A tleap script that builds the chain and sets N, CA, C and O, in Angstrom:
source leaprc.protein.ff14SB
mol = sequence {
  NMET VAL SER SER ASN ILE GLU TRP PHE SER
  TYR THR VAL GLY ALA PHE SER LEU TRP GLY
  GLY GLY PHE LEU PHE HIE TRP GLY VAL MET
  ASP TYR PRO GLY GLY TYR VAL ILE HIE LEU
  SER SER GLY THR ALA GLY PHE THR ALA ALA
  TYR TRP VAL GLY PRO ARG VAL LYS LYS ASP
  ARG GLU ARG PHE PRO PRO ASN ASN VAL LEU
  LEU THR LEU ALA GLY SER GLY LEU LEU TRP
  MET GLY TRP ALA GLY PHE ASN GLY GLY ASP
  PRO TYR ALA ALA ASN THR ASP SER SER MET
  ALA VAL LEU ASN THR ASN ILE CYS ALA ALA
  THR SER LEU LEU VAL TRP THR TRP LEU SER
  THR SER PHE SER SER THR ASN PRO PRO SER
  ALA GLU LEU CYS ARG CGLU
}
set mol.1.N position { 142.842 -141.267 -105.810 }
set mol.1.CA position { 143.640 -142.339 -106.349 }
set mol.1.C position { 144.791 -141.781 -107.192 }
set mol.1.O position { 145.911 -142.291 -107.152 }
set mol.2.N position { 144.495 -140.731 -107.953 }
set mol.2.CA position { 145.537 -140.148 -108.792 }
set mol.2.C position { 146.635 -139.541 -107.930 }
set mol.2.O position { 147.818 -139.758 -108.189 }
set mol.3.N position { 146.254 -138.781 -106.907 }
set mol.3.CA position { 147.279 -138.134 -106.081 }
set mol.3.C position { 148.101 -139.151 -105.300 }
set mol.3.O position { 149.292 -138.932 -105.078 }
set mol.4.N position { 147.500 -140.247 -104.883 }
set mol.4.CA position { 148.287 -141.260 -104.178 }
set mol.4.C position { 149.274 -141.944 -105.113 }
set mol.4.O position { 150.381 -142.283 -104.696 }
set mol.5.N position { 148.893 -142.152 -106.369 }
set mol.5.CA position { 149.832 -142.726 -107.336 }
set mol.5.C position { 150.970 -141.765 -107.644 }
set mol.5.O position { 152.123 -142.179 -107.766 }
set mol.6.N position { 150.647 -140.485 -107.769 }
set mol.6.CA position { 151.697 -139.492 -108.011 }
set mol.6.C position { 152.667 -139.465 -106.836 }
set mol.6.O position { 153.884 -139.445 -107.021 }
set mol.7.N position { 152.118 -139.466 -105.634 }
set mol.7.CA position { 152.984 -139.431 -104.458 }
set mol.7.C position { 153.837 -140.690 -104.376 }
set mol.7.O position { 155.027 -140.610 -104.073 }
set mol.8.N position { 153.258 -141.824 -104.636 }
set mol.8.CA position { 153.989 -143.073 -104.484 }
set mol.8.C position { 155.066 -143.244 -105.552 }
set mol.8.O position { 156.205 -143.575 -105.222 }
set mol.9.N position { 154.732 -143.026 -106.815 }
set mol.9.CA position { 155.661 -143.341 -107.886 }
set mol.9.C position { 156.611 -142.203 -108.240 }
set mol.9.O position { 157.729 -142.457 -108.689 }
set mol.10.N position { 156.202 -140.988 -108.053 }
set mol.10.CA position { 157.017 -139.883 -108.535 }
set mol.10.C position { 157.679 -139.102 -107.404 }
set mol.10.O position { 158.893 -138.895 -107.419 }
set mol.11.N position { 156.901 -138.677 -106.441 }
set mol.11.CA position { 157.430 -137.805 -105.395 }
set mol.11.C position { 158.402 -138.528 -104.479 }
set mol.11.O position { 159.465 -137.993 -104.164 }
set mol.12.N position { 158.057 -139.735 -104.045 }
set mol.12.CA position { 158.902 -140.426 -103.069 }
set mol.12.C position { 160.252 -140.829 -103.648 }
set mol.12.O position { 161.248 -140.853 -102.925 }
set mol.13.N position { 160.301 -141.146 -104.936 }
set mol.13.CA position { 161.583 -141.503 -105.553 }
set mol.13.C position { 162.539 -140.316 -105.494 }
set mol.13.O position { 163.699 -140.469 -105.113 }
set mol.14.N position { 162.057 -139.142 -105.868 }
set mol.14.CA position { 162.900 -137.951 -105.807 }
set mol.14.C position { 163.241 -137.547 -104.391 }
set mol.14.O position { 164.373 -137.156 -104.106 }
set mol.15.N position { 162.266 -137.639 -103.501 }
set mol.15.CA position { 162.500 -137.211 -102.123 }
set mol.15.C position { 163.513 -138.103 -101.418 }
set mol.15.O position { 164.417 -137.602 -100.750 }
set mol.16.N position { 163.373 -139.398 -101.557 }
set mol.16.CA position { 164.298 -140.297 -100.867 }
set mol.16.C position { 165.673 -140.352 -101.519 }
set mol.16.O position { 166.653 -140.707 -100.864 }
set mol.17.N position { 165.757 -140.006 -102.800 }
set mol.17.CA position { 167.073 -140.016 -103.434 }
set mol.17.C position { 167.866 -138.744 -103.144 }
set mol.17.O position { 169.087 -138.734 -103.302 }
set mol.18.N position { 167.196 -137.675 -102.724 }
set mol.18.CA position { 167.892 -136.412 -102.518 }
set mol.18.C position { 167.870 -135.946 -101.069 }
set mol.18.O position { 168.911 -135.576 -100.525 }
set mol.19.N position { 166.715 -135.959 -100.445 }
set mol.19.CA position { 166.596 -135.455 -99.080 }
set mol.19.C position { 166.914 -136.560 -98.077 }
set mol.19.O position { 166.762 -137.744 -98.377 }
set mol.20.N position { 167.348 -136.172 -96.911 }
set mol.20.CA position { 167.592 -137.130 -95.836 }
set mol.20.C position { 168.796 -138.022 -96.055 }
set mol.20.O position { 168.832 -139.139 -95.540 }
set mol.21.N position { 169.777 -137.561 -96.802 }
set mol.21.CA position { 170.989 -138.345 -97.003 }
set mol.21.C position { 170.875 -139.400 -98.084 }
set mol.21.O position { 171.525 -140.442 -97.995 }
set mol.22.N position { 170.065 -139.157 -99.101 }
set mol.22.CA position { 169.943 -140.093 -100.216 }
set mol.22.C position { 171.196 -140.123 -101.072 }
set mol.22.O position { 172.153 -139.389 -100.825 }
set mol.23.N position { 171.177 -140.994 -102.097 }
set mol.23.CA position { 172.396 -141.158 -102.898 }
set mol.23.C position { 172.747 -139.910 -103.689 }
set mol.23.O position { 173.931 -139.651 -103.904 }
set mol.24.N position { 171.772 -139.124 -104.132 }
set mol.24.CA position { 172.095 -137.884 -104.836 }
set mol.24.C position { 172.730 -136.861 -103.897 }
set mol.24.O position { 173.605 -136.097 -104.305 }
set mol.25.N position { 172.291 -136.850 -102.648 }
set mol.25.CA position { 172.896 -135.959 -101.659 }
set mol.25.C position { 174.372 -136.305 -101.457 }
set mol.25.O position { 175.205 -135.409 -101.319 }
set mol.26.N position { 174.693 -137.577 -101.441 }
set mol.26.CA position { 176.089 -137.991 -101.264 }
set mol.26.C position { 176.932 -137.691 -102.492 }
set mol.26.O position { 178.159 -137.646 -102.398 }
set mol.27.N position { 176.307 -137.486 -103.634 }
set mol.27.CA position { 177.033 -137.098 -104.845 }
set mol.27.C position { 177.242 -135.593 -104.923 }
set mol.27.O position { 177.871 -135.102 -105.860 }
set mol.28.N position { 176.718 -134.852 -103.944 }
set mol.28.CA position { 176.934 -133.409 -103.892 }
set mol.28.C position { 175.811 -132.578 -104.487 }
set mol.28.O position { 175.983 -131.376 -104.689 }
set mol.29.N position { 174.666 -133.185 -104.774 }
set mol.29.CA position { 173.541 -132.438 -105.340 }
set mol.29.C position { 172.903 -131.611 -104.233 }
set mol.29.O position { 172.577 -132.138 -103.169 }
set mol.30.N position { 172.722 -130.303 -104.484 }
set mol.30.CA position { 172.092 -129.408 -103.517 }
set mol.30.C position { 170.739 -128.976 -104.066 }
set mol.30.O position { 170.630 -128.568 -105.222 }
set mol.31.N position { 169.726 -129.066 -103.244 }
set mol.31.CA position { 168.372 -128.722 -103.660 }
set mol.31.C position { 167.732 -127.879 -102.560 }
set mol.31.O position { 166.956 -128.384 -101.749 }
set mol.32.N position { 168.069 -126.575 -102.544 }
set mol.32.CA position { 167.574 -125.715 -101.469 }
set mol.32.C position { 166.055 -125.565 -101.471 }
set mol.32.O position { 165.426 -125.875 -100.459 }
set mol.33.N position { 165.434 -125.103 -102.566 }
set mol.33.CA position { 163.990 -124.887 -102.490 }
set mol.33.C position { 163.168 -126.122 -102.797 }
set mol.33.O position { 161.940 -126.052 -102.750 }
set mol.34.N position { 163.783 -127.246 -103.109 }
set mol.34.CA position { 163.022 -128.439 -103.443 }
set mol.34.C position { 162.643 -128.504 -104.898 }
set mol.34.O position { 161.686 -129.190 -105.256 }
set mol.35.N position { 163.371 -127.805 -105.748 }
set mol.35.CA position { 163.026 -127.743 -107.162 }
set mol.35.C position { 163.111 -129.074 -107.870 }
set mol.35.O position { 162.277 -129.379 -108.723 }
set mol.36.N position { 164.114 -129.877 -107.527 }
set mol.36.CA position { 164.245 -131.178 -108.186 }
set mol.36.C position { 163.060 -132.065 -107.842 }
set mol.36.O position { 162.393 -132.597 -108.730 }
set mol.37.N position { 162.808 -132.219 -106.571 }
set mol.37.CA position { 161.760 -133.137 -106.131 }
set mol.37.C position { 160.384 -132.651 -106.577 }
set mol.37.O position { 159.611 -133.424 -107.141 }
set mol.38.N position { 160.076 -131.400 -106.335 }
set mol.38.CA position { 158.744 -130.880 -106.636 }
set mol.38.C position { 158.518 -130.780 -108.138 }
set mol.38.O position { 157.505 -131.266 -108.641 }
set mol.39.N position { 159.438 -130.161 -108.860 }
set mol.39.CA position { 159.211 -129.936 -110.284 }
set mol.39.C position { 159.309 -131.214 -111.099 }
set mol.39.O position { 158.590 -131.367 -112.086 }
set mol.40.N position { 160.172 -132.124 -110.714 }
set mol.40.CA position { 160.252 -133.382 -111.449 }
set mol.40.C position { 158.993 -134.214 -111.253 }
set mol.40.O position { 158.489 -134.804 -112.209 }
set mol.41.N position { 158.479 -134.269 -110.038 }
set mol.41.CA position { 157.266 -135.053 -109.815 }
set mol.41.C position { 156.050 -134.402 -110.462 }
set mol.41.O position { 155.214 -135.104 -111.032 }
set mol.42.N position { 155.931 -133.084 -110.389 }
set mol.42.CA position { 154.780 -132.437 -111.029 }
set mol.42.C position { 154.905 -132.455 -112.543 }
set mol.42.O position { 153.894 -132.580 -113.235 }
set mol.43.N position { 156.113 -132.335 -113.077 }
set mol.43.CA position { 156.300 -132.430 -114.524 }
set mol.43.C position { 155.987 -133.814 -115.050 }
set mol.43.O position { 155.381 -133.957 -116.113 }
set mol.44.N position { 156.394 -134.833 -114.316 }
set mol.44.CA position { 156.075 -136.204 -114.709 }
set mol.44.C position { 154.572 -136.444 -114.674 }
set mol.44.O position { 154.021 -137.068 -115.580 }
set mol.45.N position { 153.913 -135.955 -113.640 }
set mol.45.CA position { 152.463 -136.113 -113.546 }
set mol.45.C position { 151.748 -135.351 -114.655 }
set mol.45.O position { 150.791 -135.861 -115.238 }
set mol.46.N position { 152.202 -134.133 -114.953 }
set mol.46.CA position { 151.581 -133.354 -116.022 }
set mol.46.C position { 151.771 -133.970 -117.386 }
set mol.46.O position { 150.843 -133.988 -118.195 }
set mol.47.N position { 152.967 -134.478 -117.654 }
set mol.47.CA position { 153.231 -135.128 -118.939 }
set mol.47.C position { 152.382 -136.389 -119.100 }
set mol.47.O position { 151.831 -136.640 -120.171 }
set mol.48.N position { 152.281 -137.173 -118.037 }
set mol.48.CA position { 151.482 -138.392 -118.091 }
set mol.48.C position { 150.004 -138.069 -118.285 }
set mol.48.O position { 149.326 -138.719 -119.081 }
set mol.49.N position { 149.502 -137.074 -117.568 }
set mol.49.CA position { 148.096 -136.692 -117.723 }
set mol.49.C position { 147.822 -136.146 -119.114 }
set mol.49.O position { 146.788 -136.458 -119.704 }
set mol.50.N position { 148.726 -135.340 -119.647 }
set mol.50.CA position { 148.532 -134.807 -120.999 }
set mol.50.C position { 148.561 -135.918 -122.040 }
set mol.50.O position { 147.841 -135.855 -123.037 }
set mol.51.N position { 149.373 -136.917 -121.817 }
set mol.51.CA position { 149.431 -138.044 -122.751 }
set mol.51.C position { 148.119 -138.824 -122.746 }
set mol.51.O position { 147.597 -139.169 -123.807 }
set mol.52.N position { 147.584 -139.102 -121.559 }
set mol.52.CA position { 146.371 -139.907 -121.478 }
set mol.52.C position { 145.114 -139.126 -121.835 }
set mol.52.O position { 144.182 -139.697 -122.401 }
set mol.53.N position { 145.064 -137.852 -121.524 }
set mol.53.CA position { 143.884 -137.050 -121.863 }
set mol.53.C position { 143.876 -136.713 -123.344 }
set mol.53.O position { 142.826 -136.763 -123.986 }
set mol.54.N position { 145.026 -136.372 -123.890 }
set mol.54.CA position { 145.127 -136.054 -125.311 }
set mol.54.C position { 144.838 -134.590 -125.588 }
set mol.54.O position { 144.513 -133.832 -124.674 }
set mol.55.N position { 144.957 -134.191 -126.853 }
set mol.55.CA position { 144.719 -132.783 -127.196 }
set mol.55.C position { 143.232 -132.435 -127.146 }
set mol.55.O position { 142.366 -133.310 -127.165 }
set mol.56.N position { 142.965 -131.127 -127.082 }
set mol.56.CA position { 141.578 -130.669 -127.083 }
set mol.56.C position { 140.942 -130.918 -128.436 }
set mol.56.O position { 141.612 -130.904 -129.468 }
set mol.57.N position { 139.647 -131.145 -128.416 }
set mol.57.CA position { 138.898 -131.331 -129.650 }
set mol.57.C position { 138.819 -129.985 -130.369 }
set mol.57.O position { 138.745 -128.939 -129.724 }
set mol.58.N position { 138.835 -130.008 -131.689 }
set mol.58.CA position { 138.865 -128.773 -132.469 }
set mol.58.C position { 137.643 -127.897 -132.205 }
set mol.58.O position { 137.765 -126.674 -132.153 }
set mol.59.N position { 136.467 -128.503 -132.036 }
set mol.59.CA position { 135.265 -127.686 -131.802 }
set mol.59.C position { 135.329 -126.962 -130.457 }
set mol.59.O position { 134.767 -125.875 -130.321 }
set mol.60.N position { 136.005 -127.545 -129.460 }
set mol.60.CA position { 136.171 -126.849 -128.182 }
set mol.60.C position { 137.080 -125.639 -128.321 }
set mol.60.O position { 136.846 -124.616 -127.678 }
set mol.61.N position { 138.110 -125.738 -129.146 }
set mol.61.CA position { 139.003 -124.598 -129.359 }
set mol.61.C position { 138.293 -123.471 -130.095 }
set mol.61.O position { 138.591 -122.300 -129.858 }
set mol.62.N position { 137.374 -123.795 -130.967 }
set mol.62.CA position { 136.643 -122.763 -131.706 }
set mol.62.C position { 135.565 -122.119 -130.844 }
set mol.62.O position { 135.283 -120.932 -131.004 }
set mol.63.N position { 134.957 -122.877 -129.934 }
set mol.63.CA position { 133.873 -122.339 -129.110 }
set mol.63.C position { 134.368 -121.482 -127.958 }
set mol.63.O position { 133.660 -120.566 -127.539 }
set mol.64.N position { 135.545 -121.743 -127.435 }
set mol.64.CA position { 136.035 -121.045 -126.252 }
set mol.64.C position { 137.367 -120.353 -126.512 }
set mol.64.O position { 138.384 -120.757 -125.948 }
set mol.65.N position { 137.385 -119.318 -127.354 }
set mol.65.CA position { 138.645 -118.592 -127.561 }
set mol.65.C position { 138.940 -117.707 -126.345 }
set mol.65.O position { 138.023 -117.375 -125.593 }
set mol.66.N position { 140.204 -117.321 -126.142 }
set mol.66.CA position { 140.504 -116.401 -125.042 }
set mol.66.C position { 139.799 -115.071 -125.273 }
set mol.66.O position { 139.817 -114.544 -126.385 }
set mol.67.N position { 139.174 -114.524 -124.224 }
set mol.67.CA position { 138.323 -113.364 -124.455 }
set mol.67.C position { 138.551 -112.204 -123.498 }
set mol.67.O position { 137.907 -111.168 -123.667 }
set mol.68.N position { 139.409 -112.312 -122.524 }
set mol.68.CA position { 139.591 -111.216 -121.585 }
set mol.68.C position { 141.077 -110.882 -121.478 }
set mol.68.O position { 141.809 -111.472 -120.683 }
set mol.69.N position { 141.498 -109.938 -122.283 }
set mol.69.CA position { 142.911 -109.573 -122.350 }
set mol.69.C position { 143.373 -108.947 -121.040 }
set mol.69.O position { 144.503 -109.188 -120.617 }
set mol.70.N position { 142.531 -108.149 -120.388 }
set mol.70.CA position { 142.926 -107.477 -119.150 }
set mol.70.C position { 143.239 -108.479 -118.036 }
set mol.70.O position { 144.256 -108.346 -117.356 }
set mol.71.N position { 142.378 -109.473 -117.846 }
set mol.71.CA position { 142.648 -110.471 -116.816 }
set mol.71.C position { 143.859 -111.336 -117.160 }
set mol.71.O position { 144.590 -111.767 -116.268 }
set mol.72.N position { 144.069 -111.587 -118.442 }
set mol.72.CA position { 145.245 -112.345 -118.863 }
set mol.72.C position { 146.515 -111.579 -118.529 }
set mol.72.O position { 147.471 -112.159 -118.013 }
set mol.73.N position { 146.536 -110.286 -118.816 }
set mol.73.CA position { 147.709 -109.465 -118.500 }
set mol.73.C position { 147.915 -109.318 -116.992 }
set mol.73.O position { 149.051 -109.331 -116.517 }
set mol.74.N position { 146.824 -109.178 -116.239 }
set mol.74.CA position { 146.948 -109.060 -114.783 }
set mol.74.C position { 147.516 -110.343 -114.177 }
set mol.74.O position { 148.375 -110.286 -113.298 }
set mol.75.N position { 147.048 -111.482 -114.635 }
set mol.75.CA position { 147.575 -112.755 -114.142 }
set mol.75.C position { 149.032 -112.952 -114.497 }
set mol.75.O position { 149.806 -113.466 -113.690 }
set mol.76.N position { 149.412 -112.551 -115.693 }
set mol.76.CA position { 150.816 -112.679 -116.090 }
set mol.76.C position { 151.706 -111.746 -115.280 }
set mol.76.O position { 152.828 -112.113 -114.930 }
set mol.77.N position { 151.221 -110.544 -114.978 }
set mol.77.CA position { 151.994 -109.621 -114.144 }
set mol.77.C position { 152.172 -110.140 -112.728 }
set mol.77.O position { 153.250 -110.008 -112.149 }
set mol.78.N position { 151.119 -110.729 -112.164 }
set mol.78.CA position { 151.242 -111.322 -110.833 }
set mol.78.C position { 152.222 -112.493 -110.833 }
set mol.78.O position { 152.990 -112.669 -109.887 }
set mol.79.N position { 152.192 -113.281 -111.885 }
set mol.79.CA position { 153.131 -114.393 -111.997 }
set mol.79.C position { 154.566 -113.896 -112.104 }
set mol.79.O position { 155.470 -114.468 -111.495 }
set mol.80.N position { 154.778 -112.840 -112.871 }
set mol.80.CA position { 156.116 -112.261 -113.032 }
set mol.80.C position { 156.646 -111.764 -111.684 }
set mol.80.O position { 157.782 -112.067 -111.318 }
set mol.81.N position { 155.843 -111.016 -110.954 }
set mol.81.CA position { 156.281 -110.503 -109.660 }
set mol.81.C position { 156.482 -111.631 -108.650 }
set mol.81.O position { 157.391 -111.571 -107.822 }
set mol.82.N position { 155.641 -112.649 -108.717 }
set mol.82.CA position { 155.809 -113.791 -107.818 }
set mol.82.C position { 157.111 -114.529 -108.054 }
set mol.82.O position { 157.771 -114.962 -107.110 }
set mol.83.N position { 157.479 -114.672 -109.329 }
set mol.83.CA position { 158.740 -115.346 -109.633 }
set mol.83.C position { 159.931 -114.513 -109.197 }
set mol.83.O position { 160.955 -115.067 -108.797 }
set mol.84.N position { 159.820 -113.207 -109.265 }
set mol.84.CA position { 160.921 -112.361 -108.791 }
set mol.84.C position { 161.131 -112.560 -107.293 }
set mol.84.O position { 162.271 -112.630 -106.832 }
set mol.85.N position { 160.059 -112.652 -106.540 }
set mol.85.CA position { 160.189 -112.908 -105.109 }
set mol.85.C position { 160.667 -114.311 -104.796 }
set mol.85.O position { 161.443 -114.516 -103.863 }
set mol.86.N position { 160.206 -115.278 -105.578 }
set mol.86.CA position { 160.617 -116.665 -105.355 }
set mol.86.C position { 162.100 -116.860 -105.662 }
set mol.86.O position { 162.816 -117.499 -104.892 }
set mol.87.N position { 162.554 -116.316 -106.773 }
set mol.87.CA position { 163.957 -116.488 -107.143 }
set mol.87.C position { 164.891 -115.680 -106.258 }
set mol.87.O position { 166.040 -116.075 -106.059 }
set mol.88.N position { 164.433 -114.571 -105.729 }
set mol.88.CA position { 165.287 -113.746 -104.879 }
set mol.88.C position { 165.229 -114.105 -103.415 }
set mol.88.O position { 165.937 -113.503 -102.607 }
set mol.89.N position { 164.412 -115.063 -103.053 }
set mol.89.CA position { 164.277 -115.447 -101.651 }
set mol.89.C position { 165.430 -116.311 -101.184 }
set mol.89.O position { 165.330 -117.538 -101.195 }
set mol.90.N position { 166.514 -115.690 -100.777 }
set mol.90.CA position { 167.687 -116.411 -100.290 }
set mol.90.C position { 167.399 -116.921 -98.877 }
set mol.90.O position { 166.880 -116.168 -98.053 }
set mol.91.N position { 167.722 -118.170 -98.581 }
set mol.91.CA position { 167.356 -118.702 -97.266 }
set mol.91.C position { 168.172 -118.146 -96.105 }
set mol.91.O position { 167.760 -118.285 -94.953 }
set mol.92.N position { 169.315 -117.523 -96.371 }
set mol.92.CA position { 170.172 -117.083 -95.270 }
set mol.92.C position { 170.264 -115.568 -95.130 }
set mol.92.O position { 170.220 -115.054 -94.012 }
set mol.93.N position { 170.391 -114.844 -96.235 }
set mol.93.CA position { 170.581 -113.395 -96.136 }
set mol.93.C position { 170.214 -112.739 -97.458 }
set mol.93.O position { 170.182 -113.382 -98.508 }
set mol.94.N position { 169.939 -111.450 -97.379 }
set mol.94.CA position { 169.721 -110.656 -98.592 }
set mol.94.C position { 171.081 -110.143 -99.037 }
set mol.94.O position { 171.570 -109.131 -98.534 }
set mol.95.N position { 171.687 -110.849 -99.984 }
set mol.95.CA position { 173.028 -110.487 -100.425 }
set mol.95.C position { 173.042 -110.302 -101.939 }
set mol.95.O position { 171.990 -110.191 -102.569 }
set mol.96.N position { 174.228 -110.271 -102.509 }
set mol.96.CA position { 174.332 -110.031 -103.955 }
set mol.96.C position { 173.770 -111.192 -104.767 }
set mol.96.O position { 173.303 -110.980 -105.886 }
set mol.97.N position { 173.803 -112.399 -104.241 }
set mol.97.CA position { 173.232 -113.533 -104.972 }
set mol.97.C position { 171.729 -113.370 -105.174 }
set mol.97.O position { 171.214 -113.612 -106.266 }
set mol.98.N position { 171.033 -112.961 -104.125 }
set mol.98.CA position { 169.588 -112.799 -104.253 }
set mol.98.C position { 169.235 -111.614 -105.147 }
set mol.98.O position { 168.266 -111.679 -105.903 }
set mol.99.N position { 170.003 -110.543 -105.068 }
set mol.99.CA position { 169.709 -109.399 -105.943 }
set mol.99.C position { 170.009 -109.729 -107.401 }
set mol.99.O position { 169.297 -109.265 -108.292 }
set mol.100.N position { 171.046 -110.519 -107.663 }
set mol.100.CA position { 171.331 -110.945 -109.037 }
set mol.100.C position { 170.247 -111.887 -109.558 }
set mol.100.O position { 169.935 -111.868 -110.749 }
set mol.101.N position { 169.677 -112.703 -108.691 }
set mol.101.CA position { 168.595 -113.591 -109.110 }
set mol.101.C position { 167.368 -112.784 -109.521 }
set mol.101.O position { 166.725 -113.101 -110.522 }
set mol.102.N position { 167.039 -111.740 -108.753 }
set mol.102.CA position { 165.903 -110.882 -109.112 }
set mol.102.C position { 166.190 -110.129 -110.403 }
set mol.102.O position { 165.316 -110.017 -111.263 }
set mol.103.N position { 167.397 -109.614 -110.546 }
set mol.103.CA position { 167.769 -108.898 -111.767 }
set mol.103.C position { 167.700 -109.818 -112.985 }
set mol.103.O position { 167.156 -109.429 -114.018 }
set mol.104.N position { 168.240 -111.021 -112.880 }
set mol.104.CA position { 168.190 -111.964 -113.996 }
set mol.104.C position { 166.765 -112.365 -114.340 }
set mol.104.O position { 166.433 -112.523 -115.515 }
set mol.105.N position { 165.925 -112.531 -113.337 }
set mol.105.CA position { 164.523 -112.865 -113.583 }
set mol.105.C position { 163.841 -111.768 -114.384 }
set mol.105.O position { 163.134 -112.054 -115.350 }
set mol.106.N position { 164.046 -110.520 -113.995 }
set mol.106.CA position { 163.407 -109.409 -114.702 }
set mol.106.C position { 163.981 -109.203 -116.098 }
set mol.106.O position { 163.236 -108.906 -117.031 }
set mol.107.N position { 165.285 -109.355 -116.255 }
set mol.107.CA position { 165.889 -109.202 -117.587 }
set mol.107.C position { 165.375 -110.280 -118.533 }
set mol.107.O position { 165.027 -109.989 -119.678 }
set mol.108.N position { 165.326 -111.511 -118.065 }
set mol.108.CA position { 164.849 -112.605 -118.919 }
set mol.108.C position { 163.379 -112.440 -119.274 }
set mol.108.O position { 162.994 -112.669 -120.420 }
set mol.109.N position { 162.554 -112.047 -118.315 }
set mol.109.CA position { 161.134 -111.858 -118.598 }
set mol.109.C position { 160.917 -110.702 -119.568 }
set mol.109.O position { 160.105 -110.814 -120.486 }
set mol.110.N position { 161.625 -109.603 -119.380 }
set mol.110.CA position { 161.470 -108.455 -120.280 }
set mol.110.C position { 161.980 -108.768 -121.680 }
set mol.110.O position { 161.376 -108.343 -122.665 }
set mol.111.N position { 163.075 -109.501 -121.782 }
set mol.111.CA position { 163.602 -109.868 -123.097 }
set mol.111.C position { 162.644 -110.788 -123.833 }
set mol.111.O position { 162.408 -110.613 -125.029 }
set mol.112.N position { 162.093 -111.762 -123.133 }
set mol.112.CA position { 161.134 -112.651 -123.789 }
set mol.112.C position { 159.872 -111.899 -124.194 }
set mol.112.O position { 159.280 -112.210 -125.227 }
set mol.113.N position { 159.451 -110.920 -123.404 }
set mol.113.CA position { 158.301 -110.093 -123.763 }
set mol.113.C position { 158.563 -109.323 -125.051 }
set mol.113.O position { 157.711 -109.295 -125.939 }
set mol.114.N position { 159.721 -108.705 -125.159 }
set mol.114.CA position { 160.049 -107.932 -126.360 }
set mol.114.C position { 160.195 -108.820 -127.594 }
set mol.114.O position { 159.709 -108.464 -128.668 }
set mol.115.N position { 160.850 -109.960 -127.458 }
set mol.115.CA position { 161.030 -110.859 -128.604 }
set mol.115.C position { 159.693 -111.415 -129.062 }
set mol.115.O position { 159.434 -111.482 -130.263 }
set mol.116.N position { 158.833 -111.818 -128.122 }
set mol.116.CA position { 157.536 -112.357 -128.513 }
set mol.116.C position { 156.663 -111.289 -129.165 }
set mol.116.O position { 155.962 -111.579 -130.135 }
set mol.117.N position { 156.691 -110.081 -128.658 }
set mol.117.CA position { 155.911 -109.007 -129.276 }
set mol.117.C position { 156.380 -108.758 -130.699 }
set mol.117.O position { 155.559 -108.584 -131.599 }
set mol.118.N position { 157.674 -108.737 -130.911 }
set mol.118.CA position { 158.213 -108.545 -132.262 }
set mol.118.C position { 157.810 -109.696 -133.178 }
set mol.118.O position { 157.380 -109.457 -134.306 }
set mol.119.N position { 157.938 -110.936 -132.718 }
set mol.119.CA position { 157.570 -112.082 -133.548 }
set mol.119.C position { 156.076 -112.118 -133.839 }
set mol.119.O position { 155.662 -112.458 -134.948 }
set mol.120.N position { 155.273 -111.770 -132.849 }
set mol.120.CA position { 153.824 -111.793 -133.034 }
set mol.120.C position { 153.365 -110.750 -134.038 }
set mol.120.O position { 152.494 -111.025 -134.864 }
set mol.121.N position { 153.940 -109.557 -133.977 }
set mol.121.CA position { 153.552 -108.531 -134.945 }
set mol.121.C position { 154.162 -108.786 -136.316 }
set mol.121.O position { 153.590 -108.380 -137.327 }
set mol.122.N position { 155.302 -109.444 -136.369 }
set mol.122.CA position { 155.933 -109.733 -137.661 }
set mol.122.C position { 155.171 -110.779 -138.457 }
set mol.122.O position { 155.128 -110.719 -139.685 }
set mol.123.N position { 154.576 -111.727 -137.769 }
set mol.123.CA position { 153.888 -112.806 -138.465 }
set mol.123.C position { 152.376 -112.671 -138.403 }
set mol.123.O position { 151.662 -113.662 -138.555 }
set mol.124.N position { 151.878 -111.464 -138.183 }
set mol.124.CA position { 150.465 -111.064 -138.253 }
set mol.124.C position { 149.510 -112.029 -137.563 }
set mol.124.O position { 148.790 -112.787 -138.212 }
set mol.125.N position { 149.519 -111.985 -136.265 }
set mol.125.CA position { 148.600 -112.783 -135.473 }
set mol.125.C position { 147.204 -112.168 -135.519 }
set mol.125.O position { 147.059 -110.966 -135.736 }
set mol.126.N position { 146.191 -112.984 -135.315 }
set mol.126.CA position { 144.820 -112.472 -135.316 }
set mol.126.C position { 144.470 -111.811 -133.991 }
set mol.126.O position { 143.638 -110.904 -133.966 }
set mol.127.N position { 145.077 -112.235 -132.892 }
set mol.127.CA position { 144.824 -111.644 -131.582 }
set mol.127.C position { 145.833 -110.535 -131.312 }
set mol.127.O position { 146.862 -110.463 -131.983 }
set mol.128.N position { 145.554 -109.668 -130.338 }
set mol.128.CA position { 146.551 -108.670 -129.952 }
set mol.128.C position { 147.816 -109.362 -129.447 }
set mol.128.O position { 147.731 -110.439 -128.857 }
set mol.129.N position { 148.988 -108.760 -129.670 }
set mol.129.CA position { 150.236 -109.408 -129.237 }
set mol.129.C position { 150.277 -109.704 -127.745 }
set mol.129.O position { 150.869 -110.700 -127.330 }
set mol.130.N position { 149.654 -108.850 -126.930 }
set mol.130.CA position { 149.697 -109.080 -125.489 }
set mol.130.C position { 148.923 -110.329 -125.099 }
set mol.130.O position { 149.356 -111.070 -124.217 }
set mol.131.N position { 147.792 -110.575 -125.737 }
set mol.131.CA position { 147.013 -111.771 -125.415 }
set mol.131.C position { 147.737 -113.031 -125.855 }
set mol.131.O position { 147.719 -114.039 -125.149 }
set mol.132.N position { 148.367 -112.981 -127.004 }
set mol.132.CA position { 149.113 -114.141 -127.489 }
set mol.132.C position { 150.320 -114.422 -126.600 }
set mol.132.O position { 150.655 -115.583 -126.366 }
set mol.133.N position { 150.972 -113.383 -126.105 }
set mol.133.CA position { 152.143 -113.560 -125.248 }
set mol.133.C position { 151.774 -114.293 -123.972 }
set mol.133.O position { 152.479 -115.215 -123.563 }
set mol.134.N position { 150.696 -113.903 -123.348 }
set mol.134.CA position { 150.321 -114.484 -122.068 }
set mol.134.C position { 149.745 -115.884 -122.215 }
set mol.134.O position { 149.764 -116.661 -121.260 }
set mol.135.N position { 149.239 -116.214 -123.377 }
set mol.135.CA position { 148.694 -117.550 -123.595 }
set mol.135.C position { 149.784 -118.583 -123.754 }
set mol.135.O position { 149.594 -119.739 -123.374 }
set mol.136.N position { 150.912 -118.204 -124.299 }
set mol.136.CA position { 151.938 -119.209 -124.634 }
set mol.136.C position { 152.741 -119.612 -123.459 }
set mol.136.O position { 153.638 -120.446 -123.582 }
savepdb mol mol.pdb
quit
């Protein structure tokens, strides 16, 4: 029931307004990988679910702290490499646009890693900086 509501109210509005000659397409909006339709519908669904479910209870946060730094770092590394491939995947050719997308992805990820590590160590976190970085 939840997925049918998401598809009906969120996904179809974006899909019909952009793909297949919708009004956004006639305004010149280009959506090669489907980022508008997919991310807007999933973001709307996530925001709505977070609103209705609410925050975690305090006792649950105390009972289940993050406990495996190695798996957290491995998952974050896989996500980083996956985004480099996703952003560099040009639909027509491997040209300077795709290489600049991969370069920008890596520069932004590395810069955020360095800034977060500095902020985490400056404000004395209880967890190791690497675990805090991957959690946020």
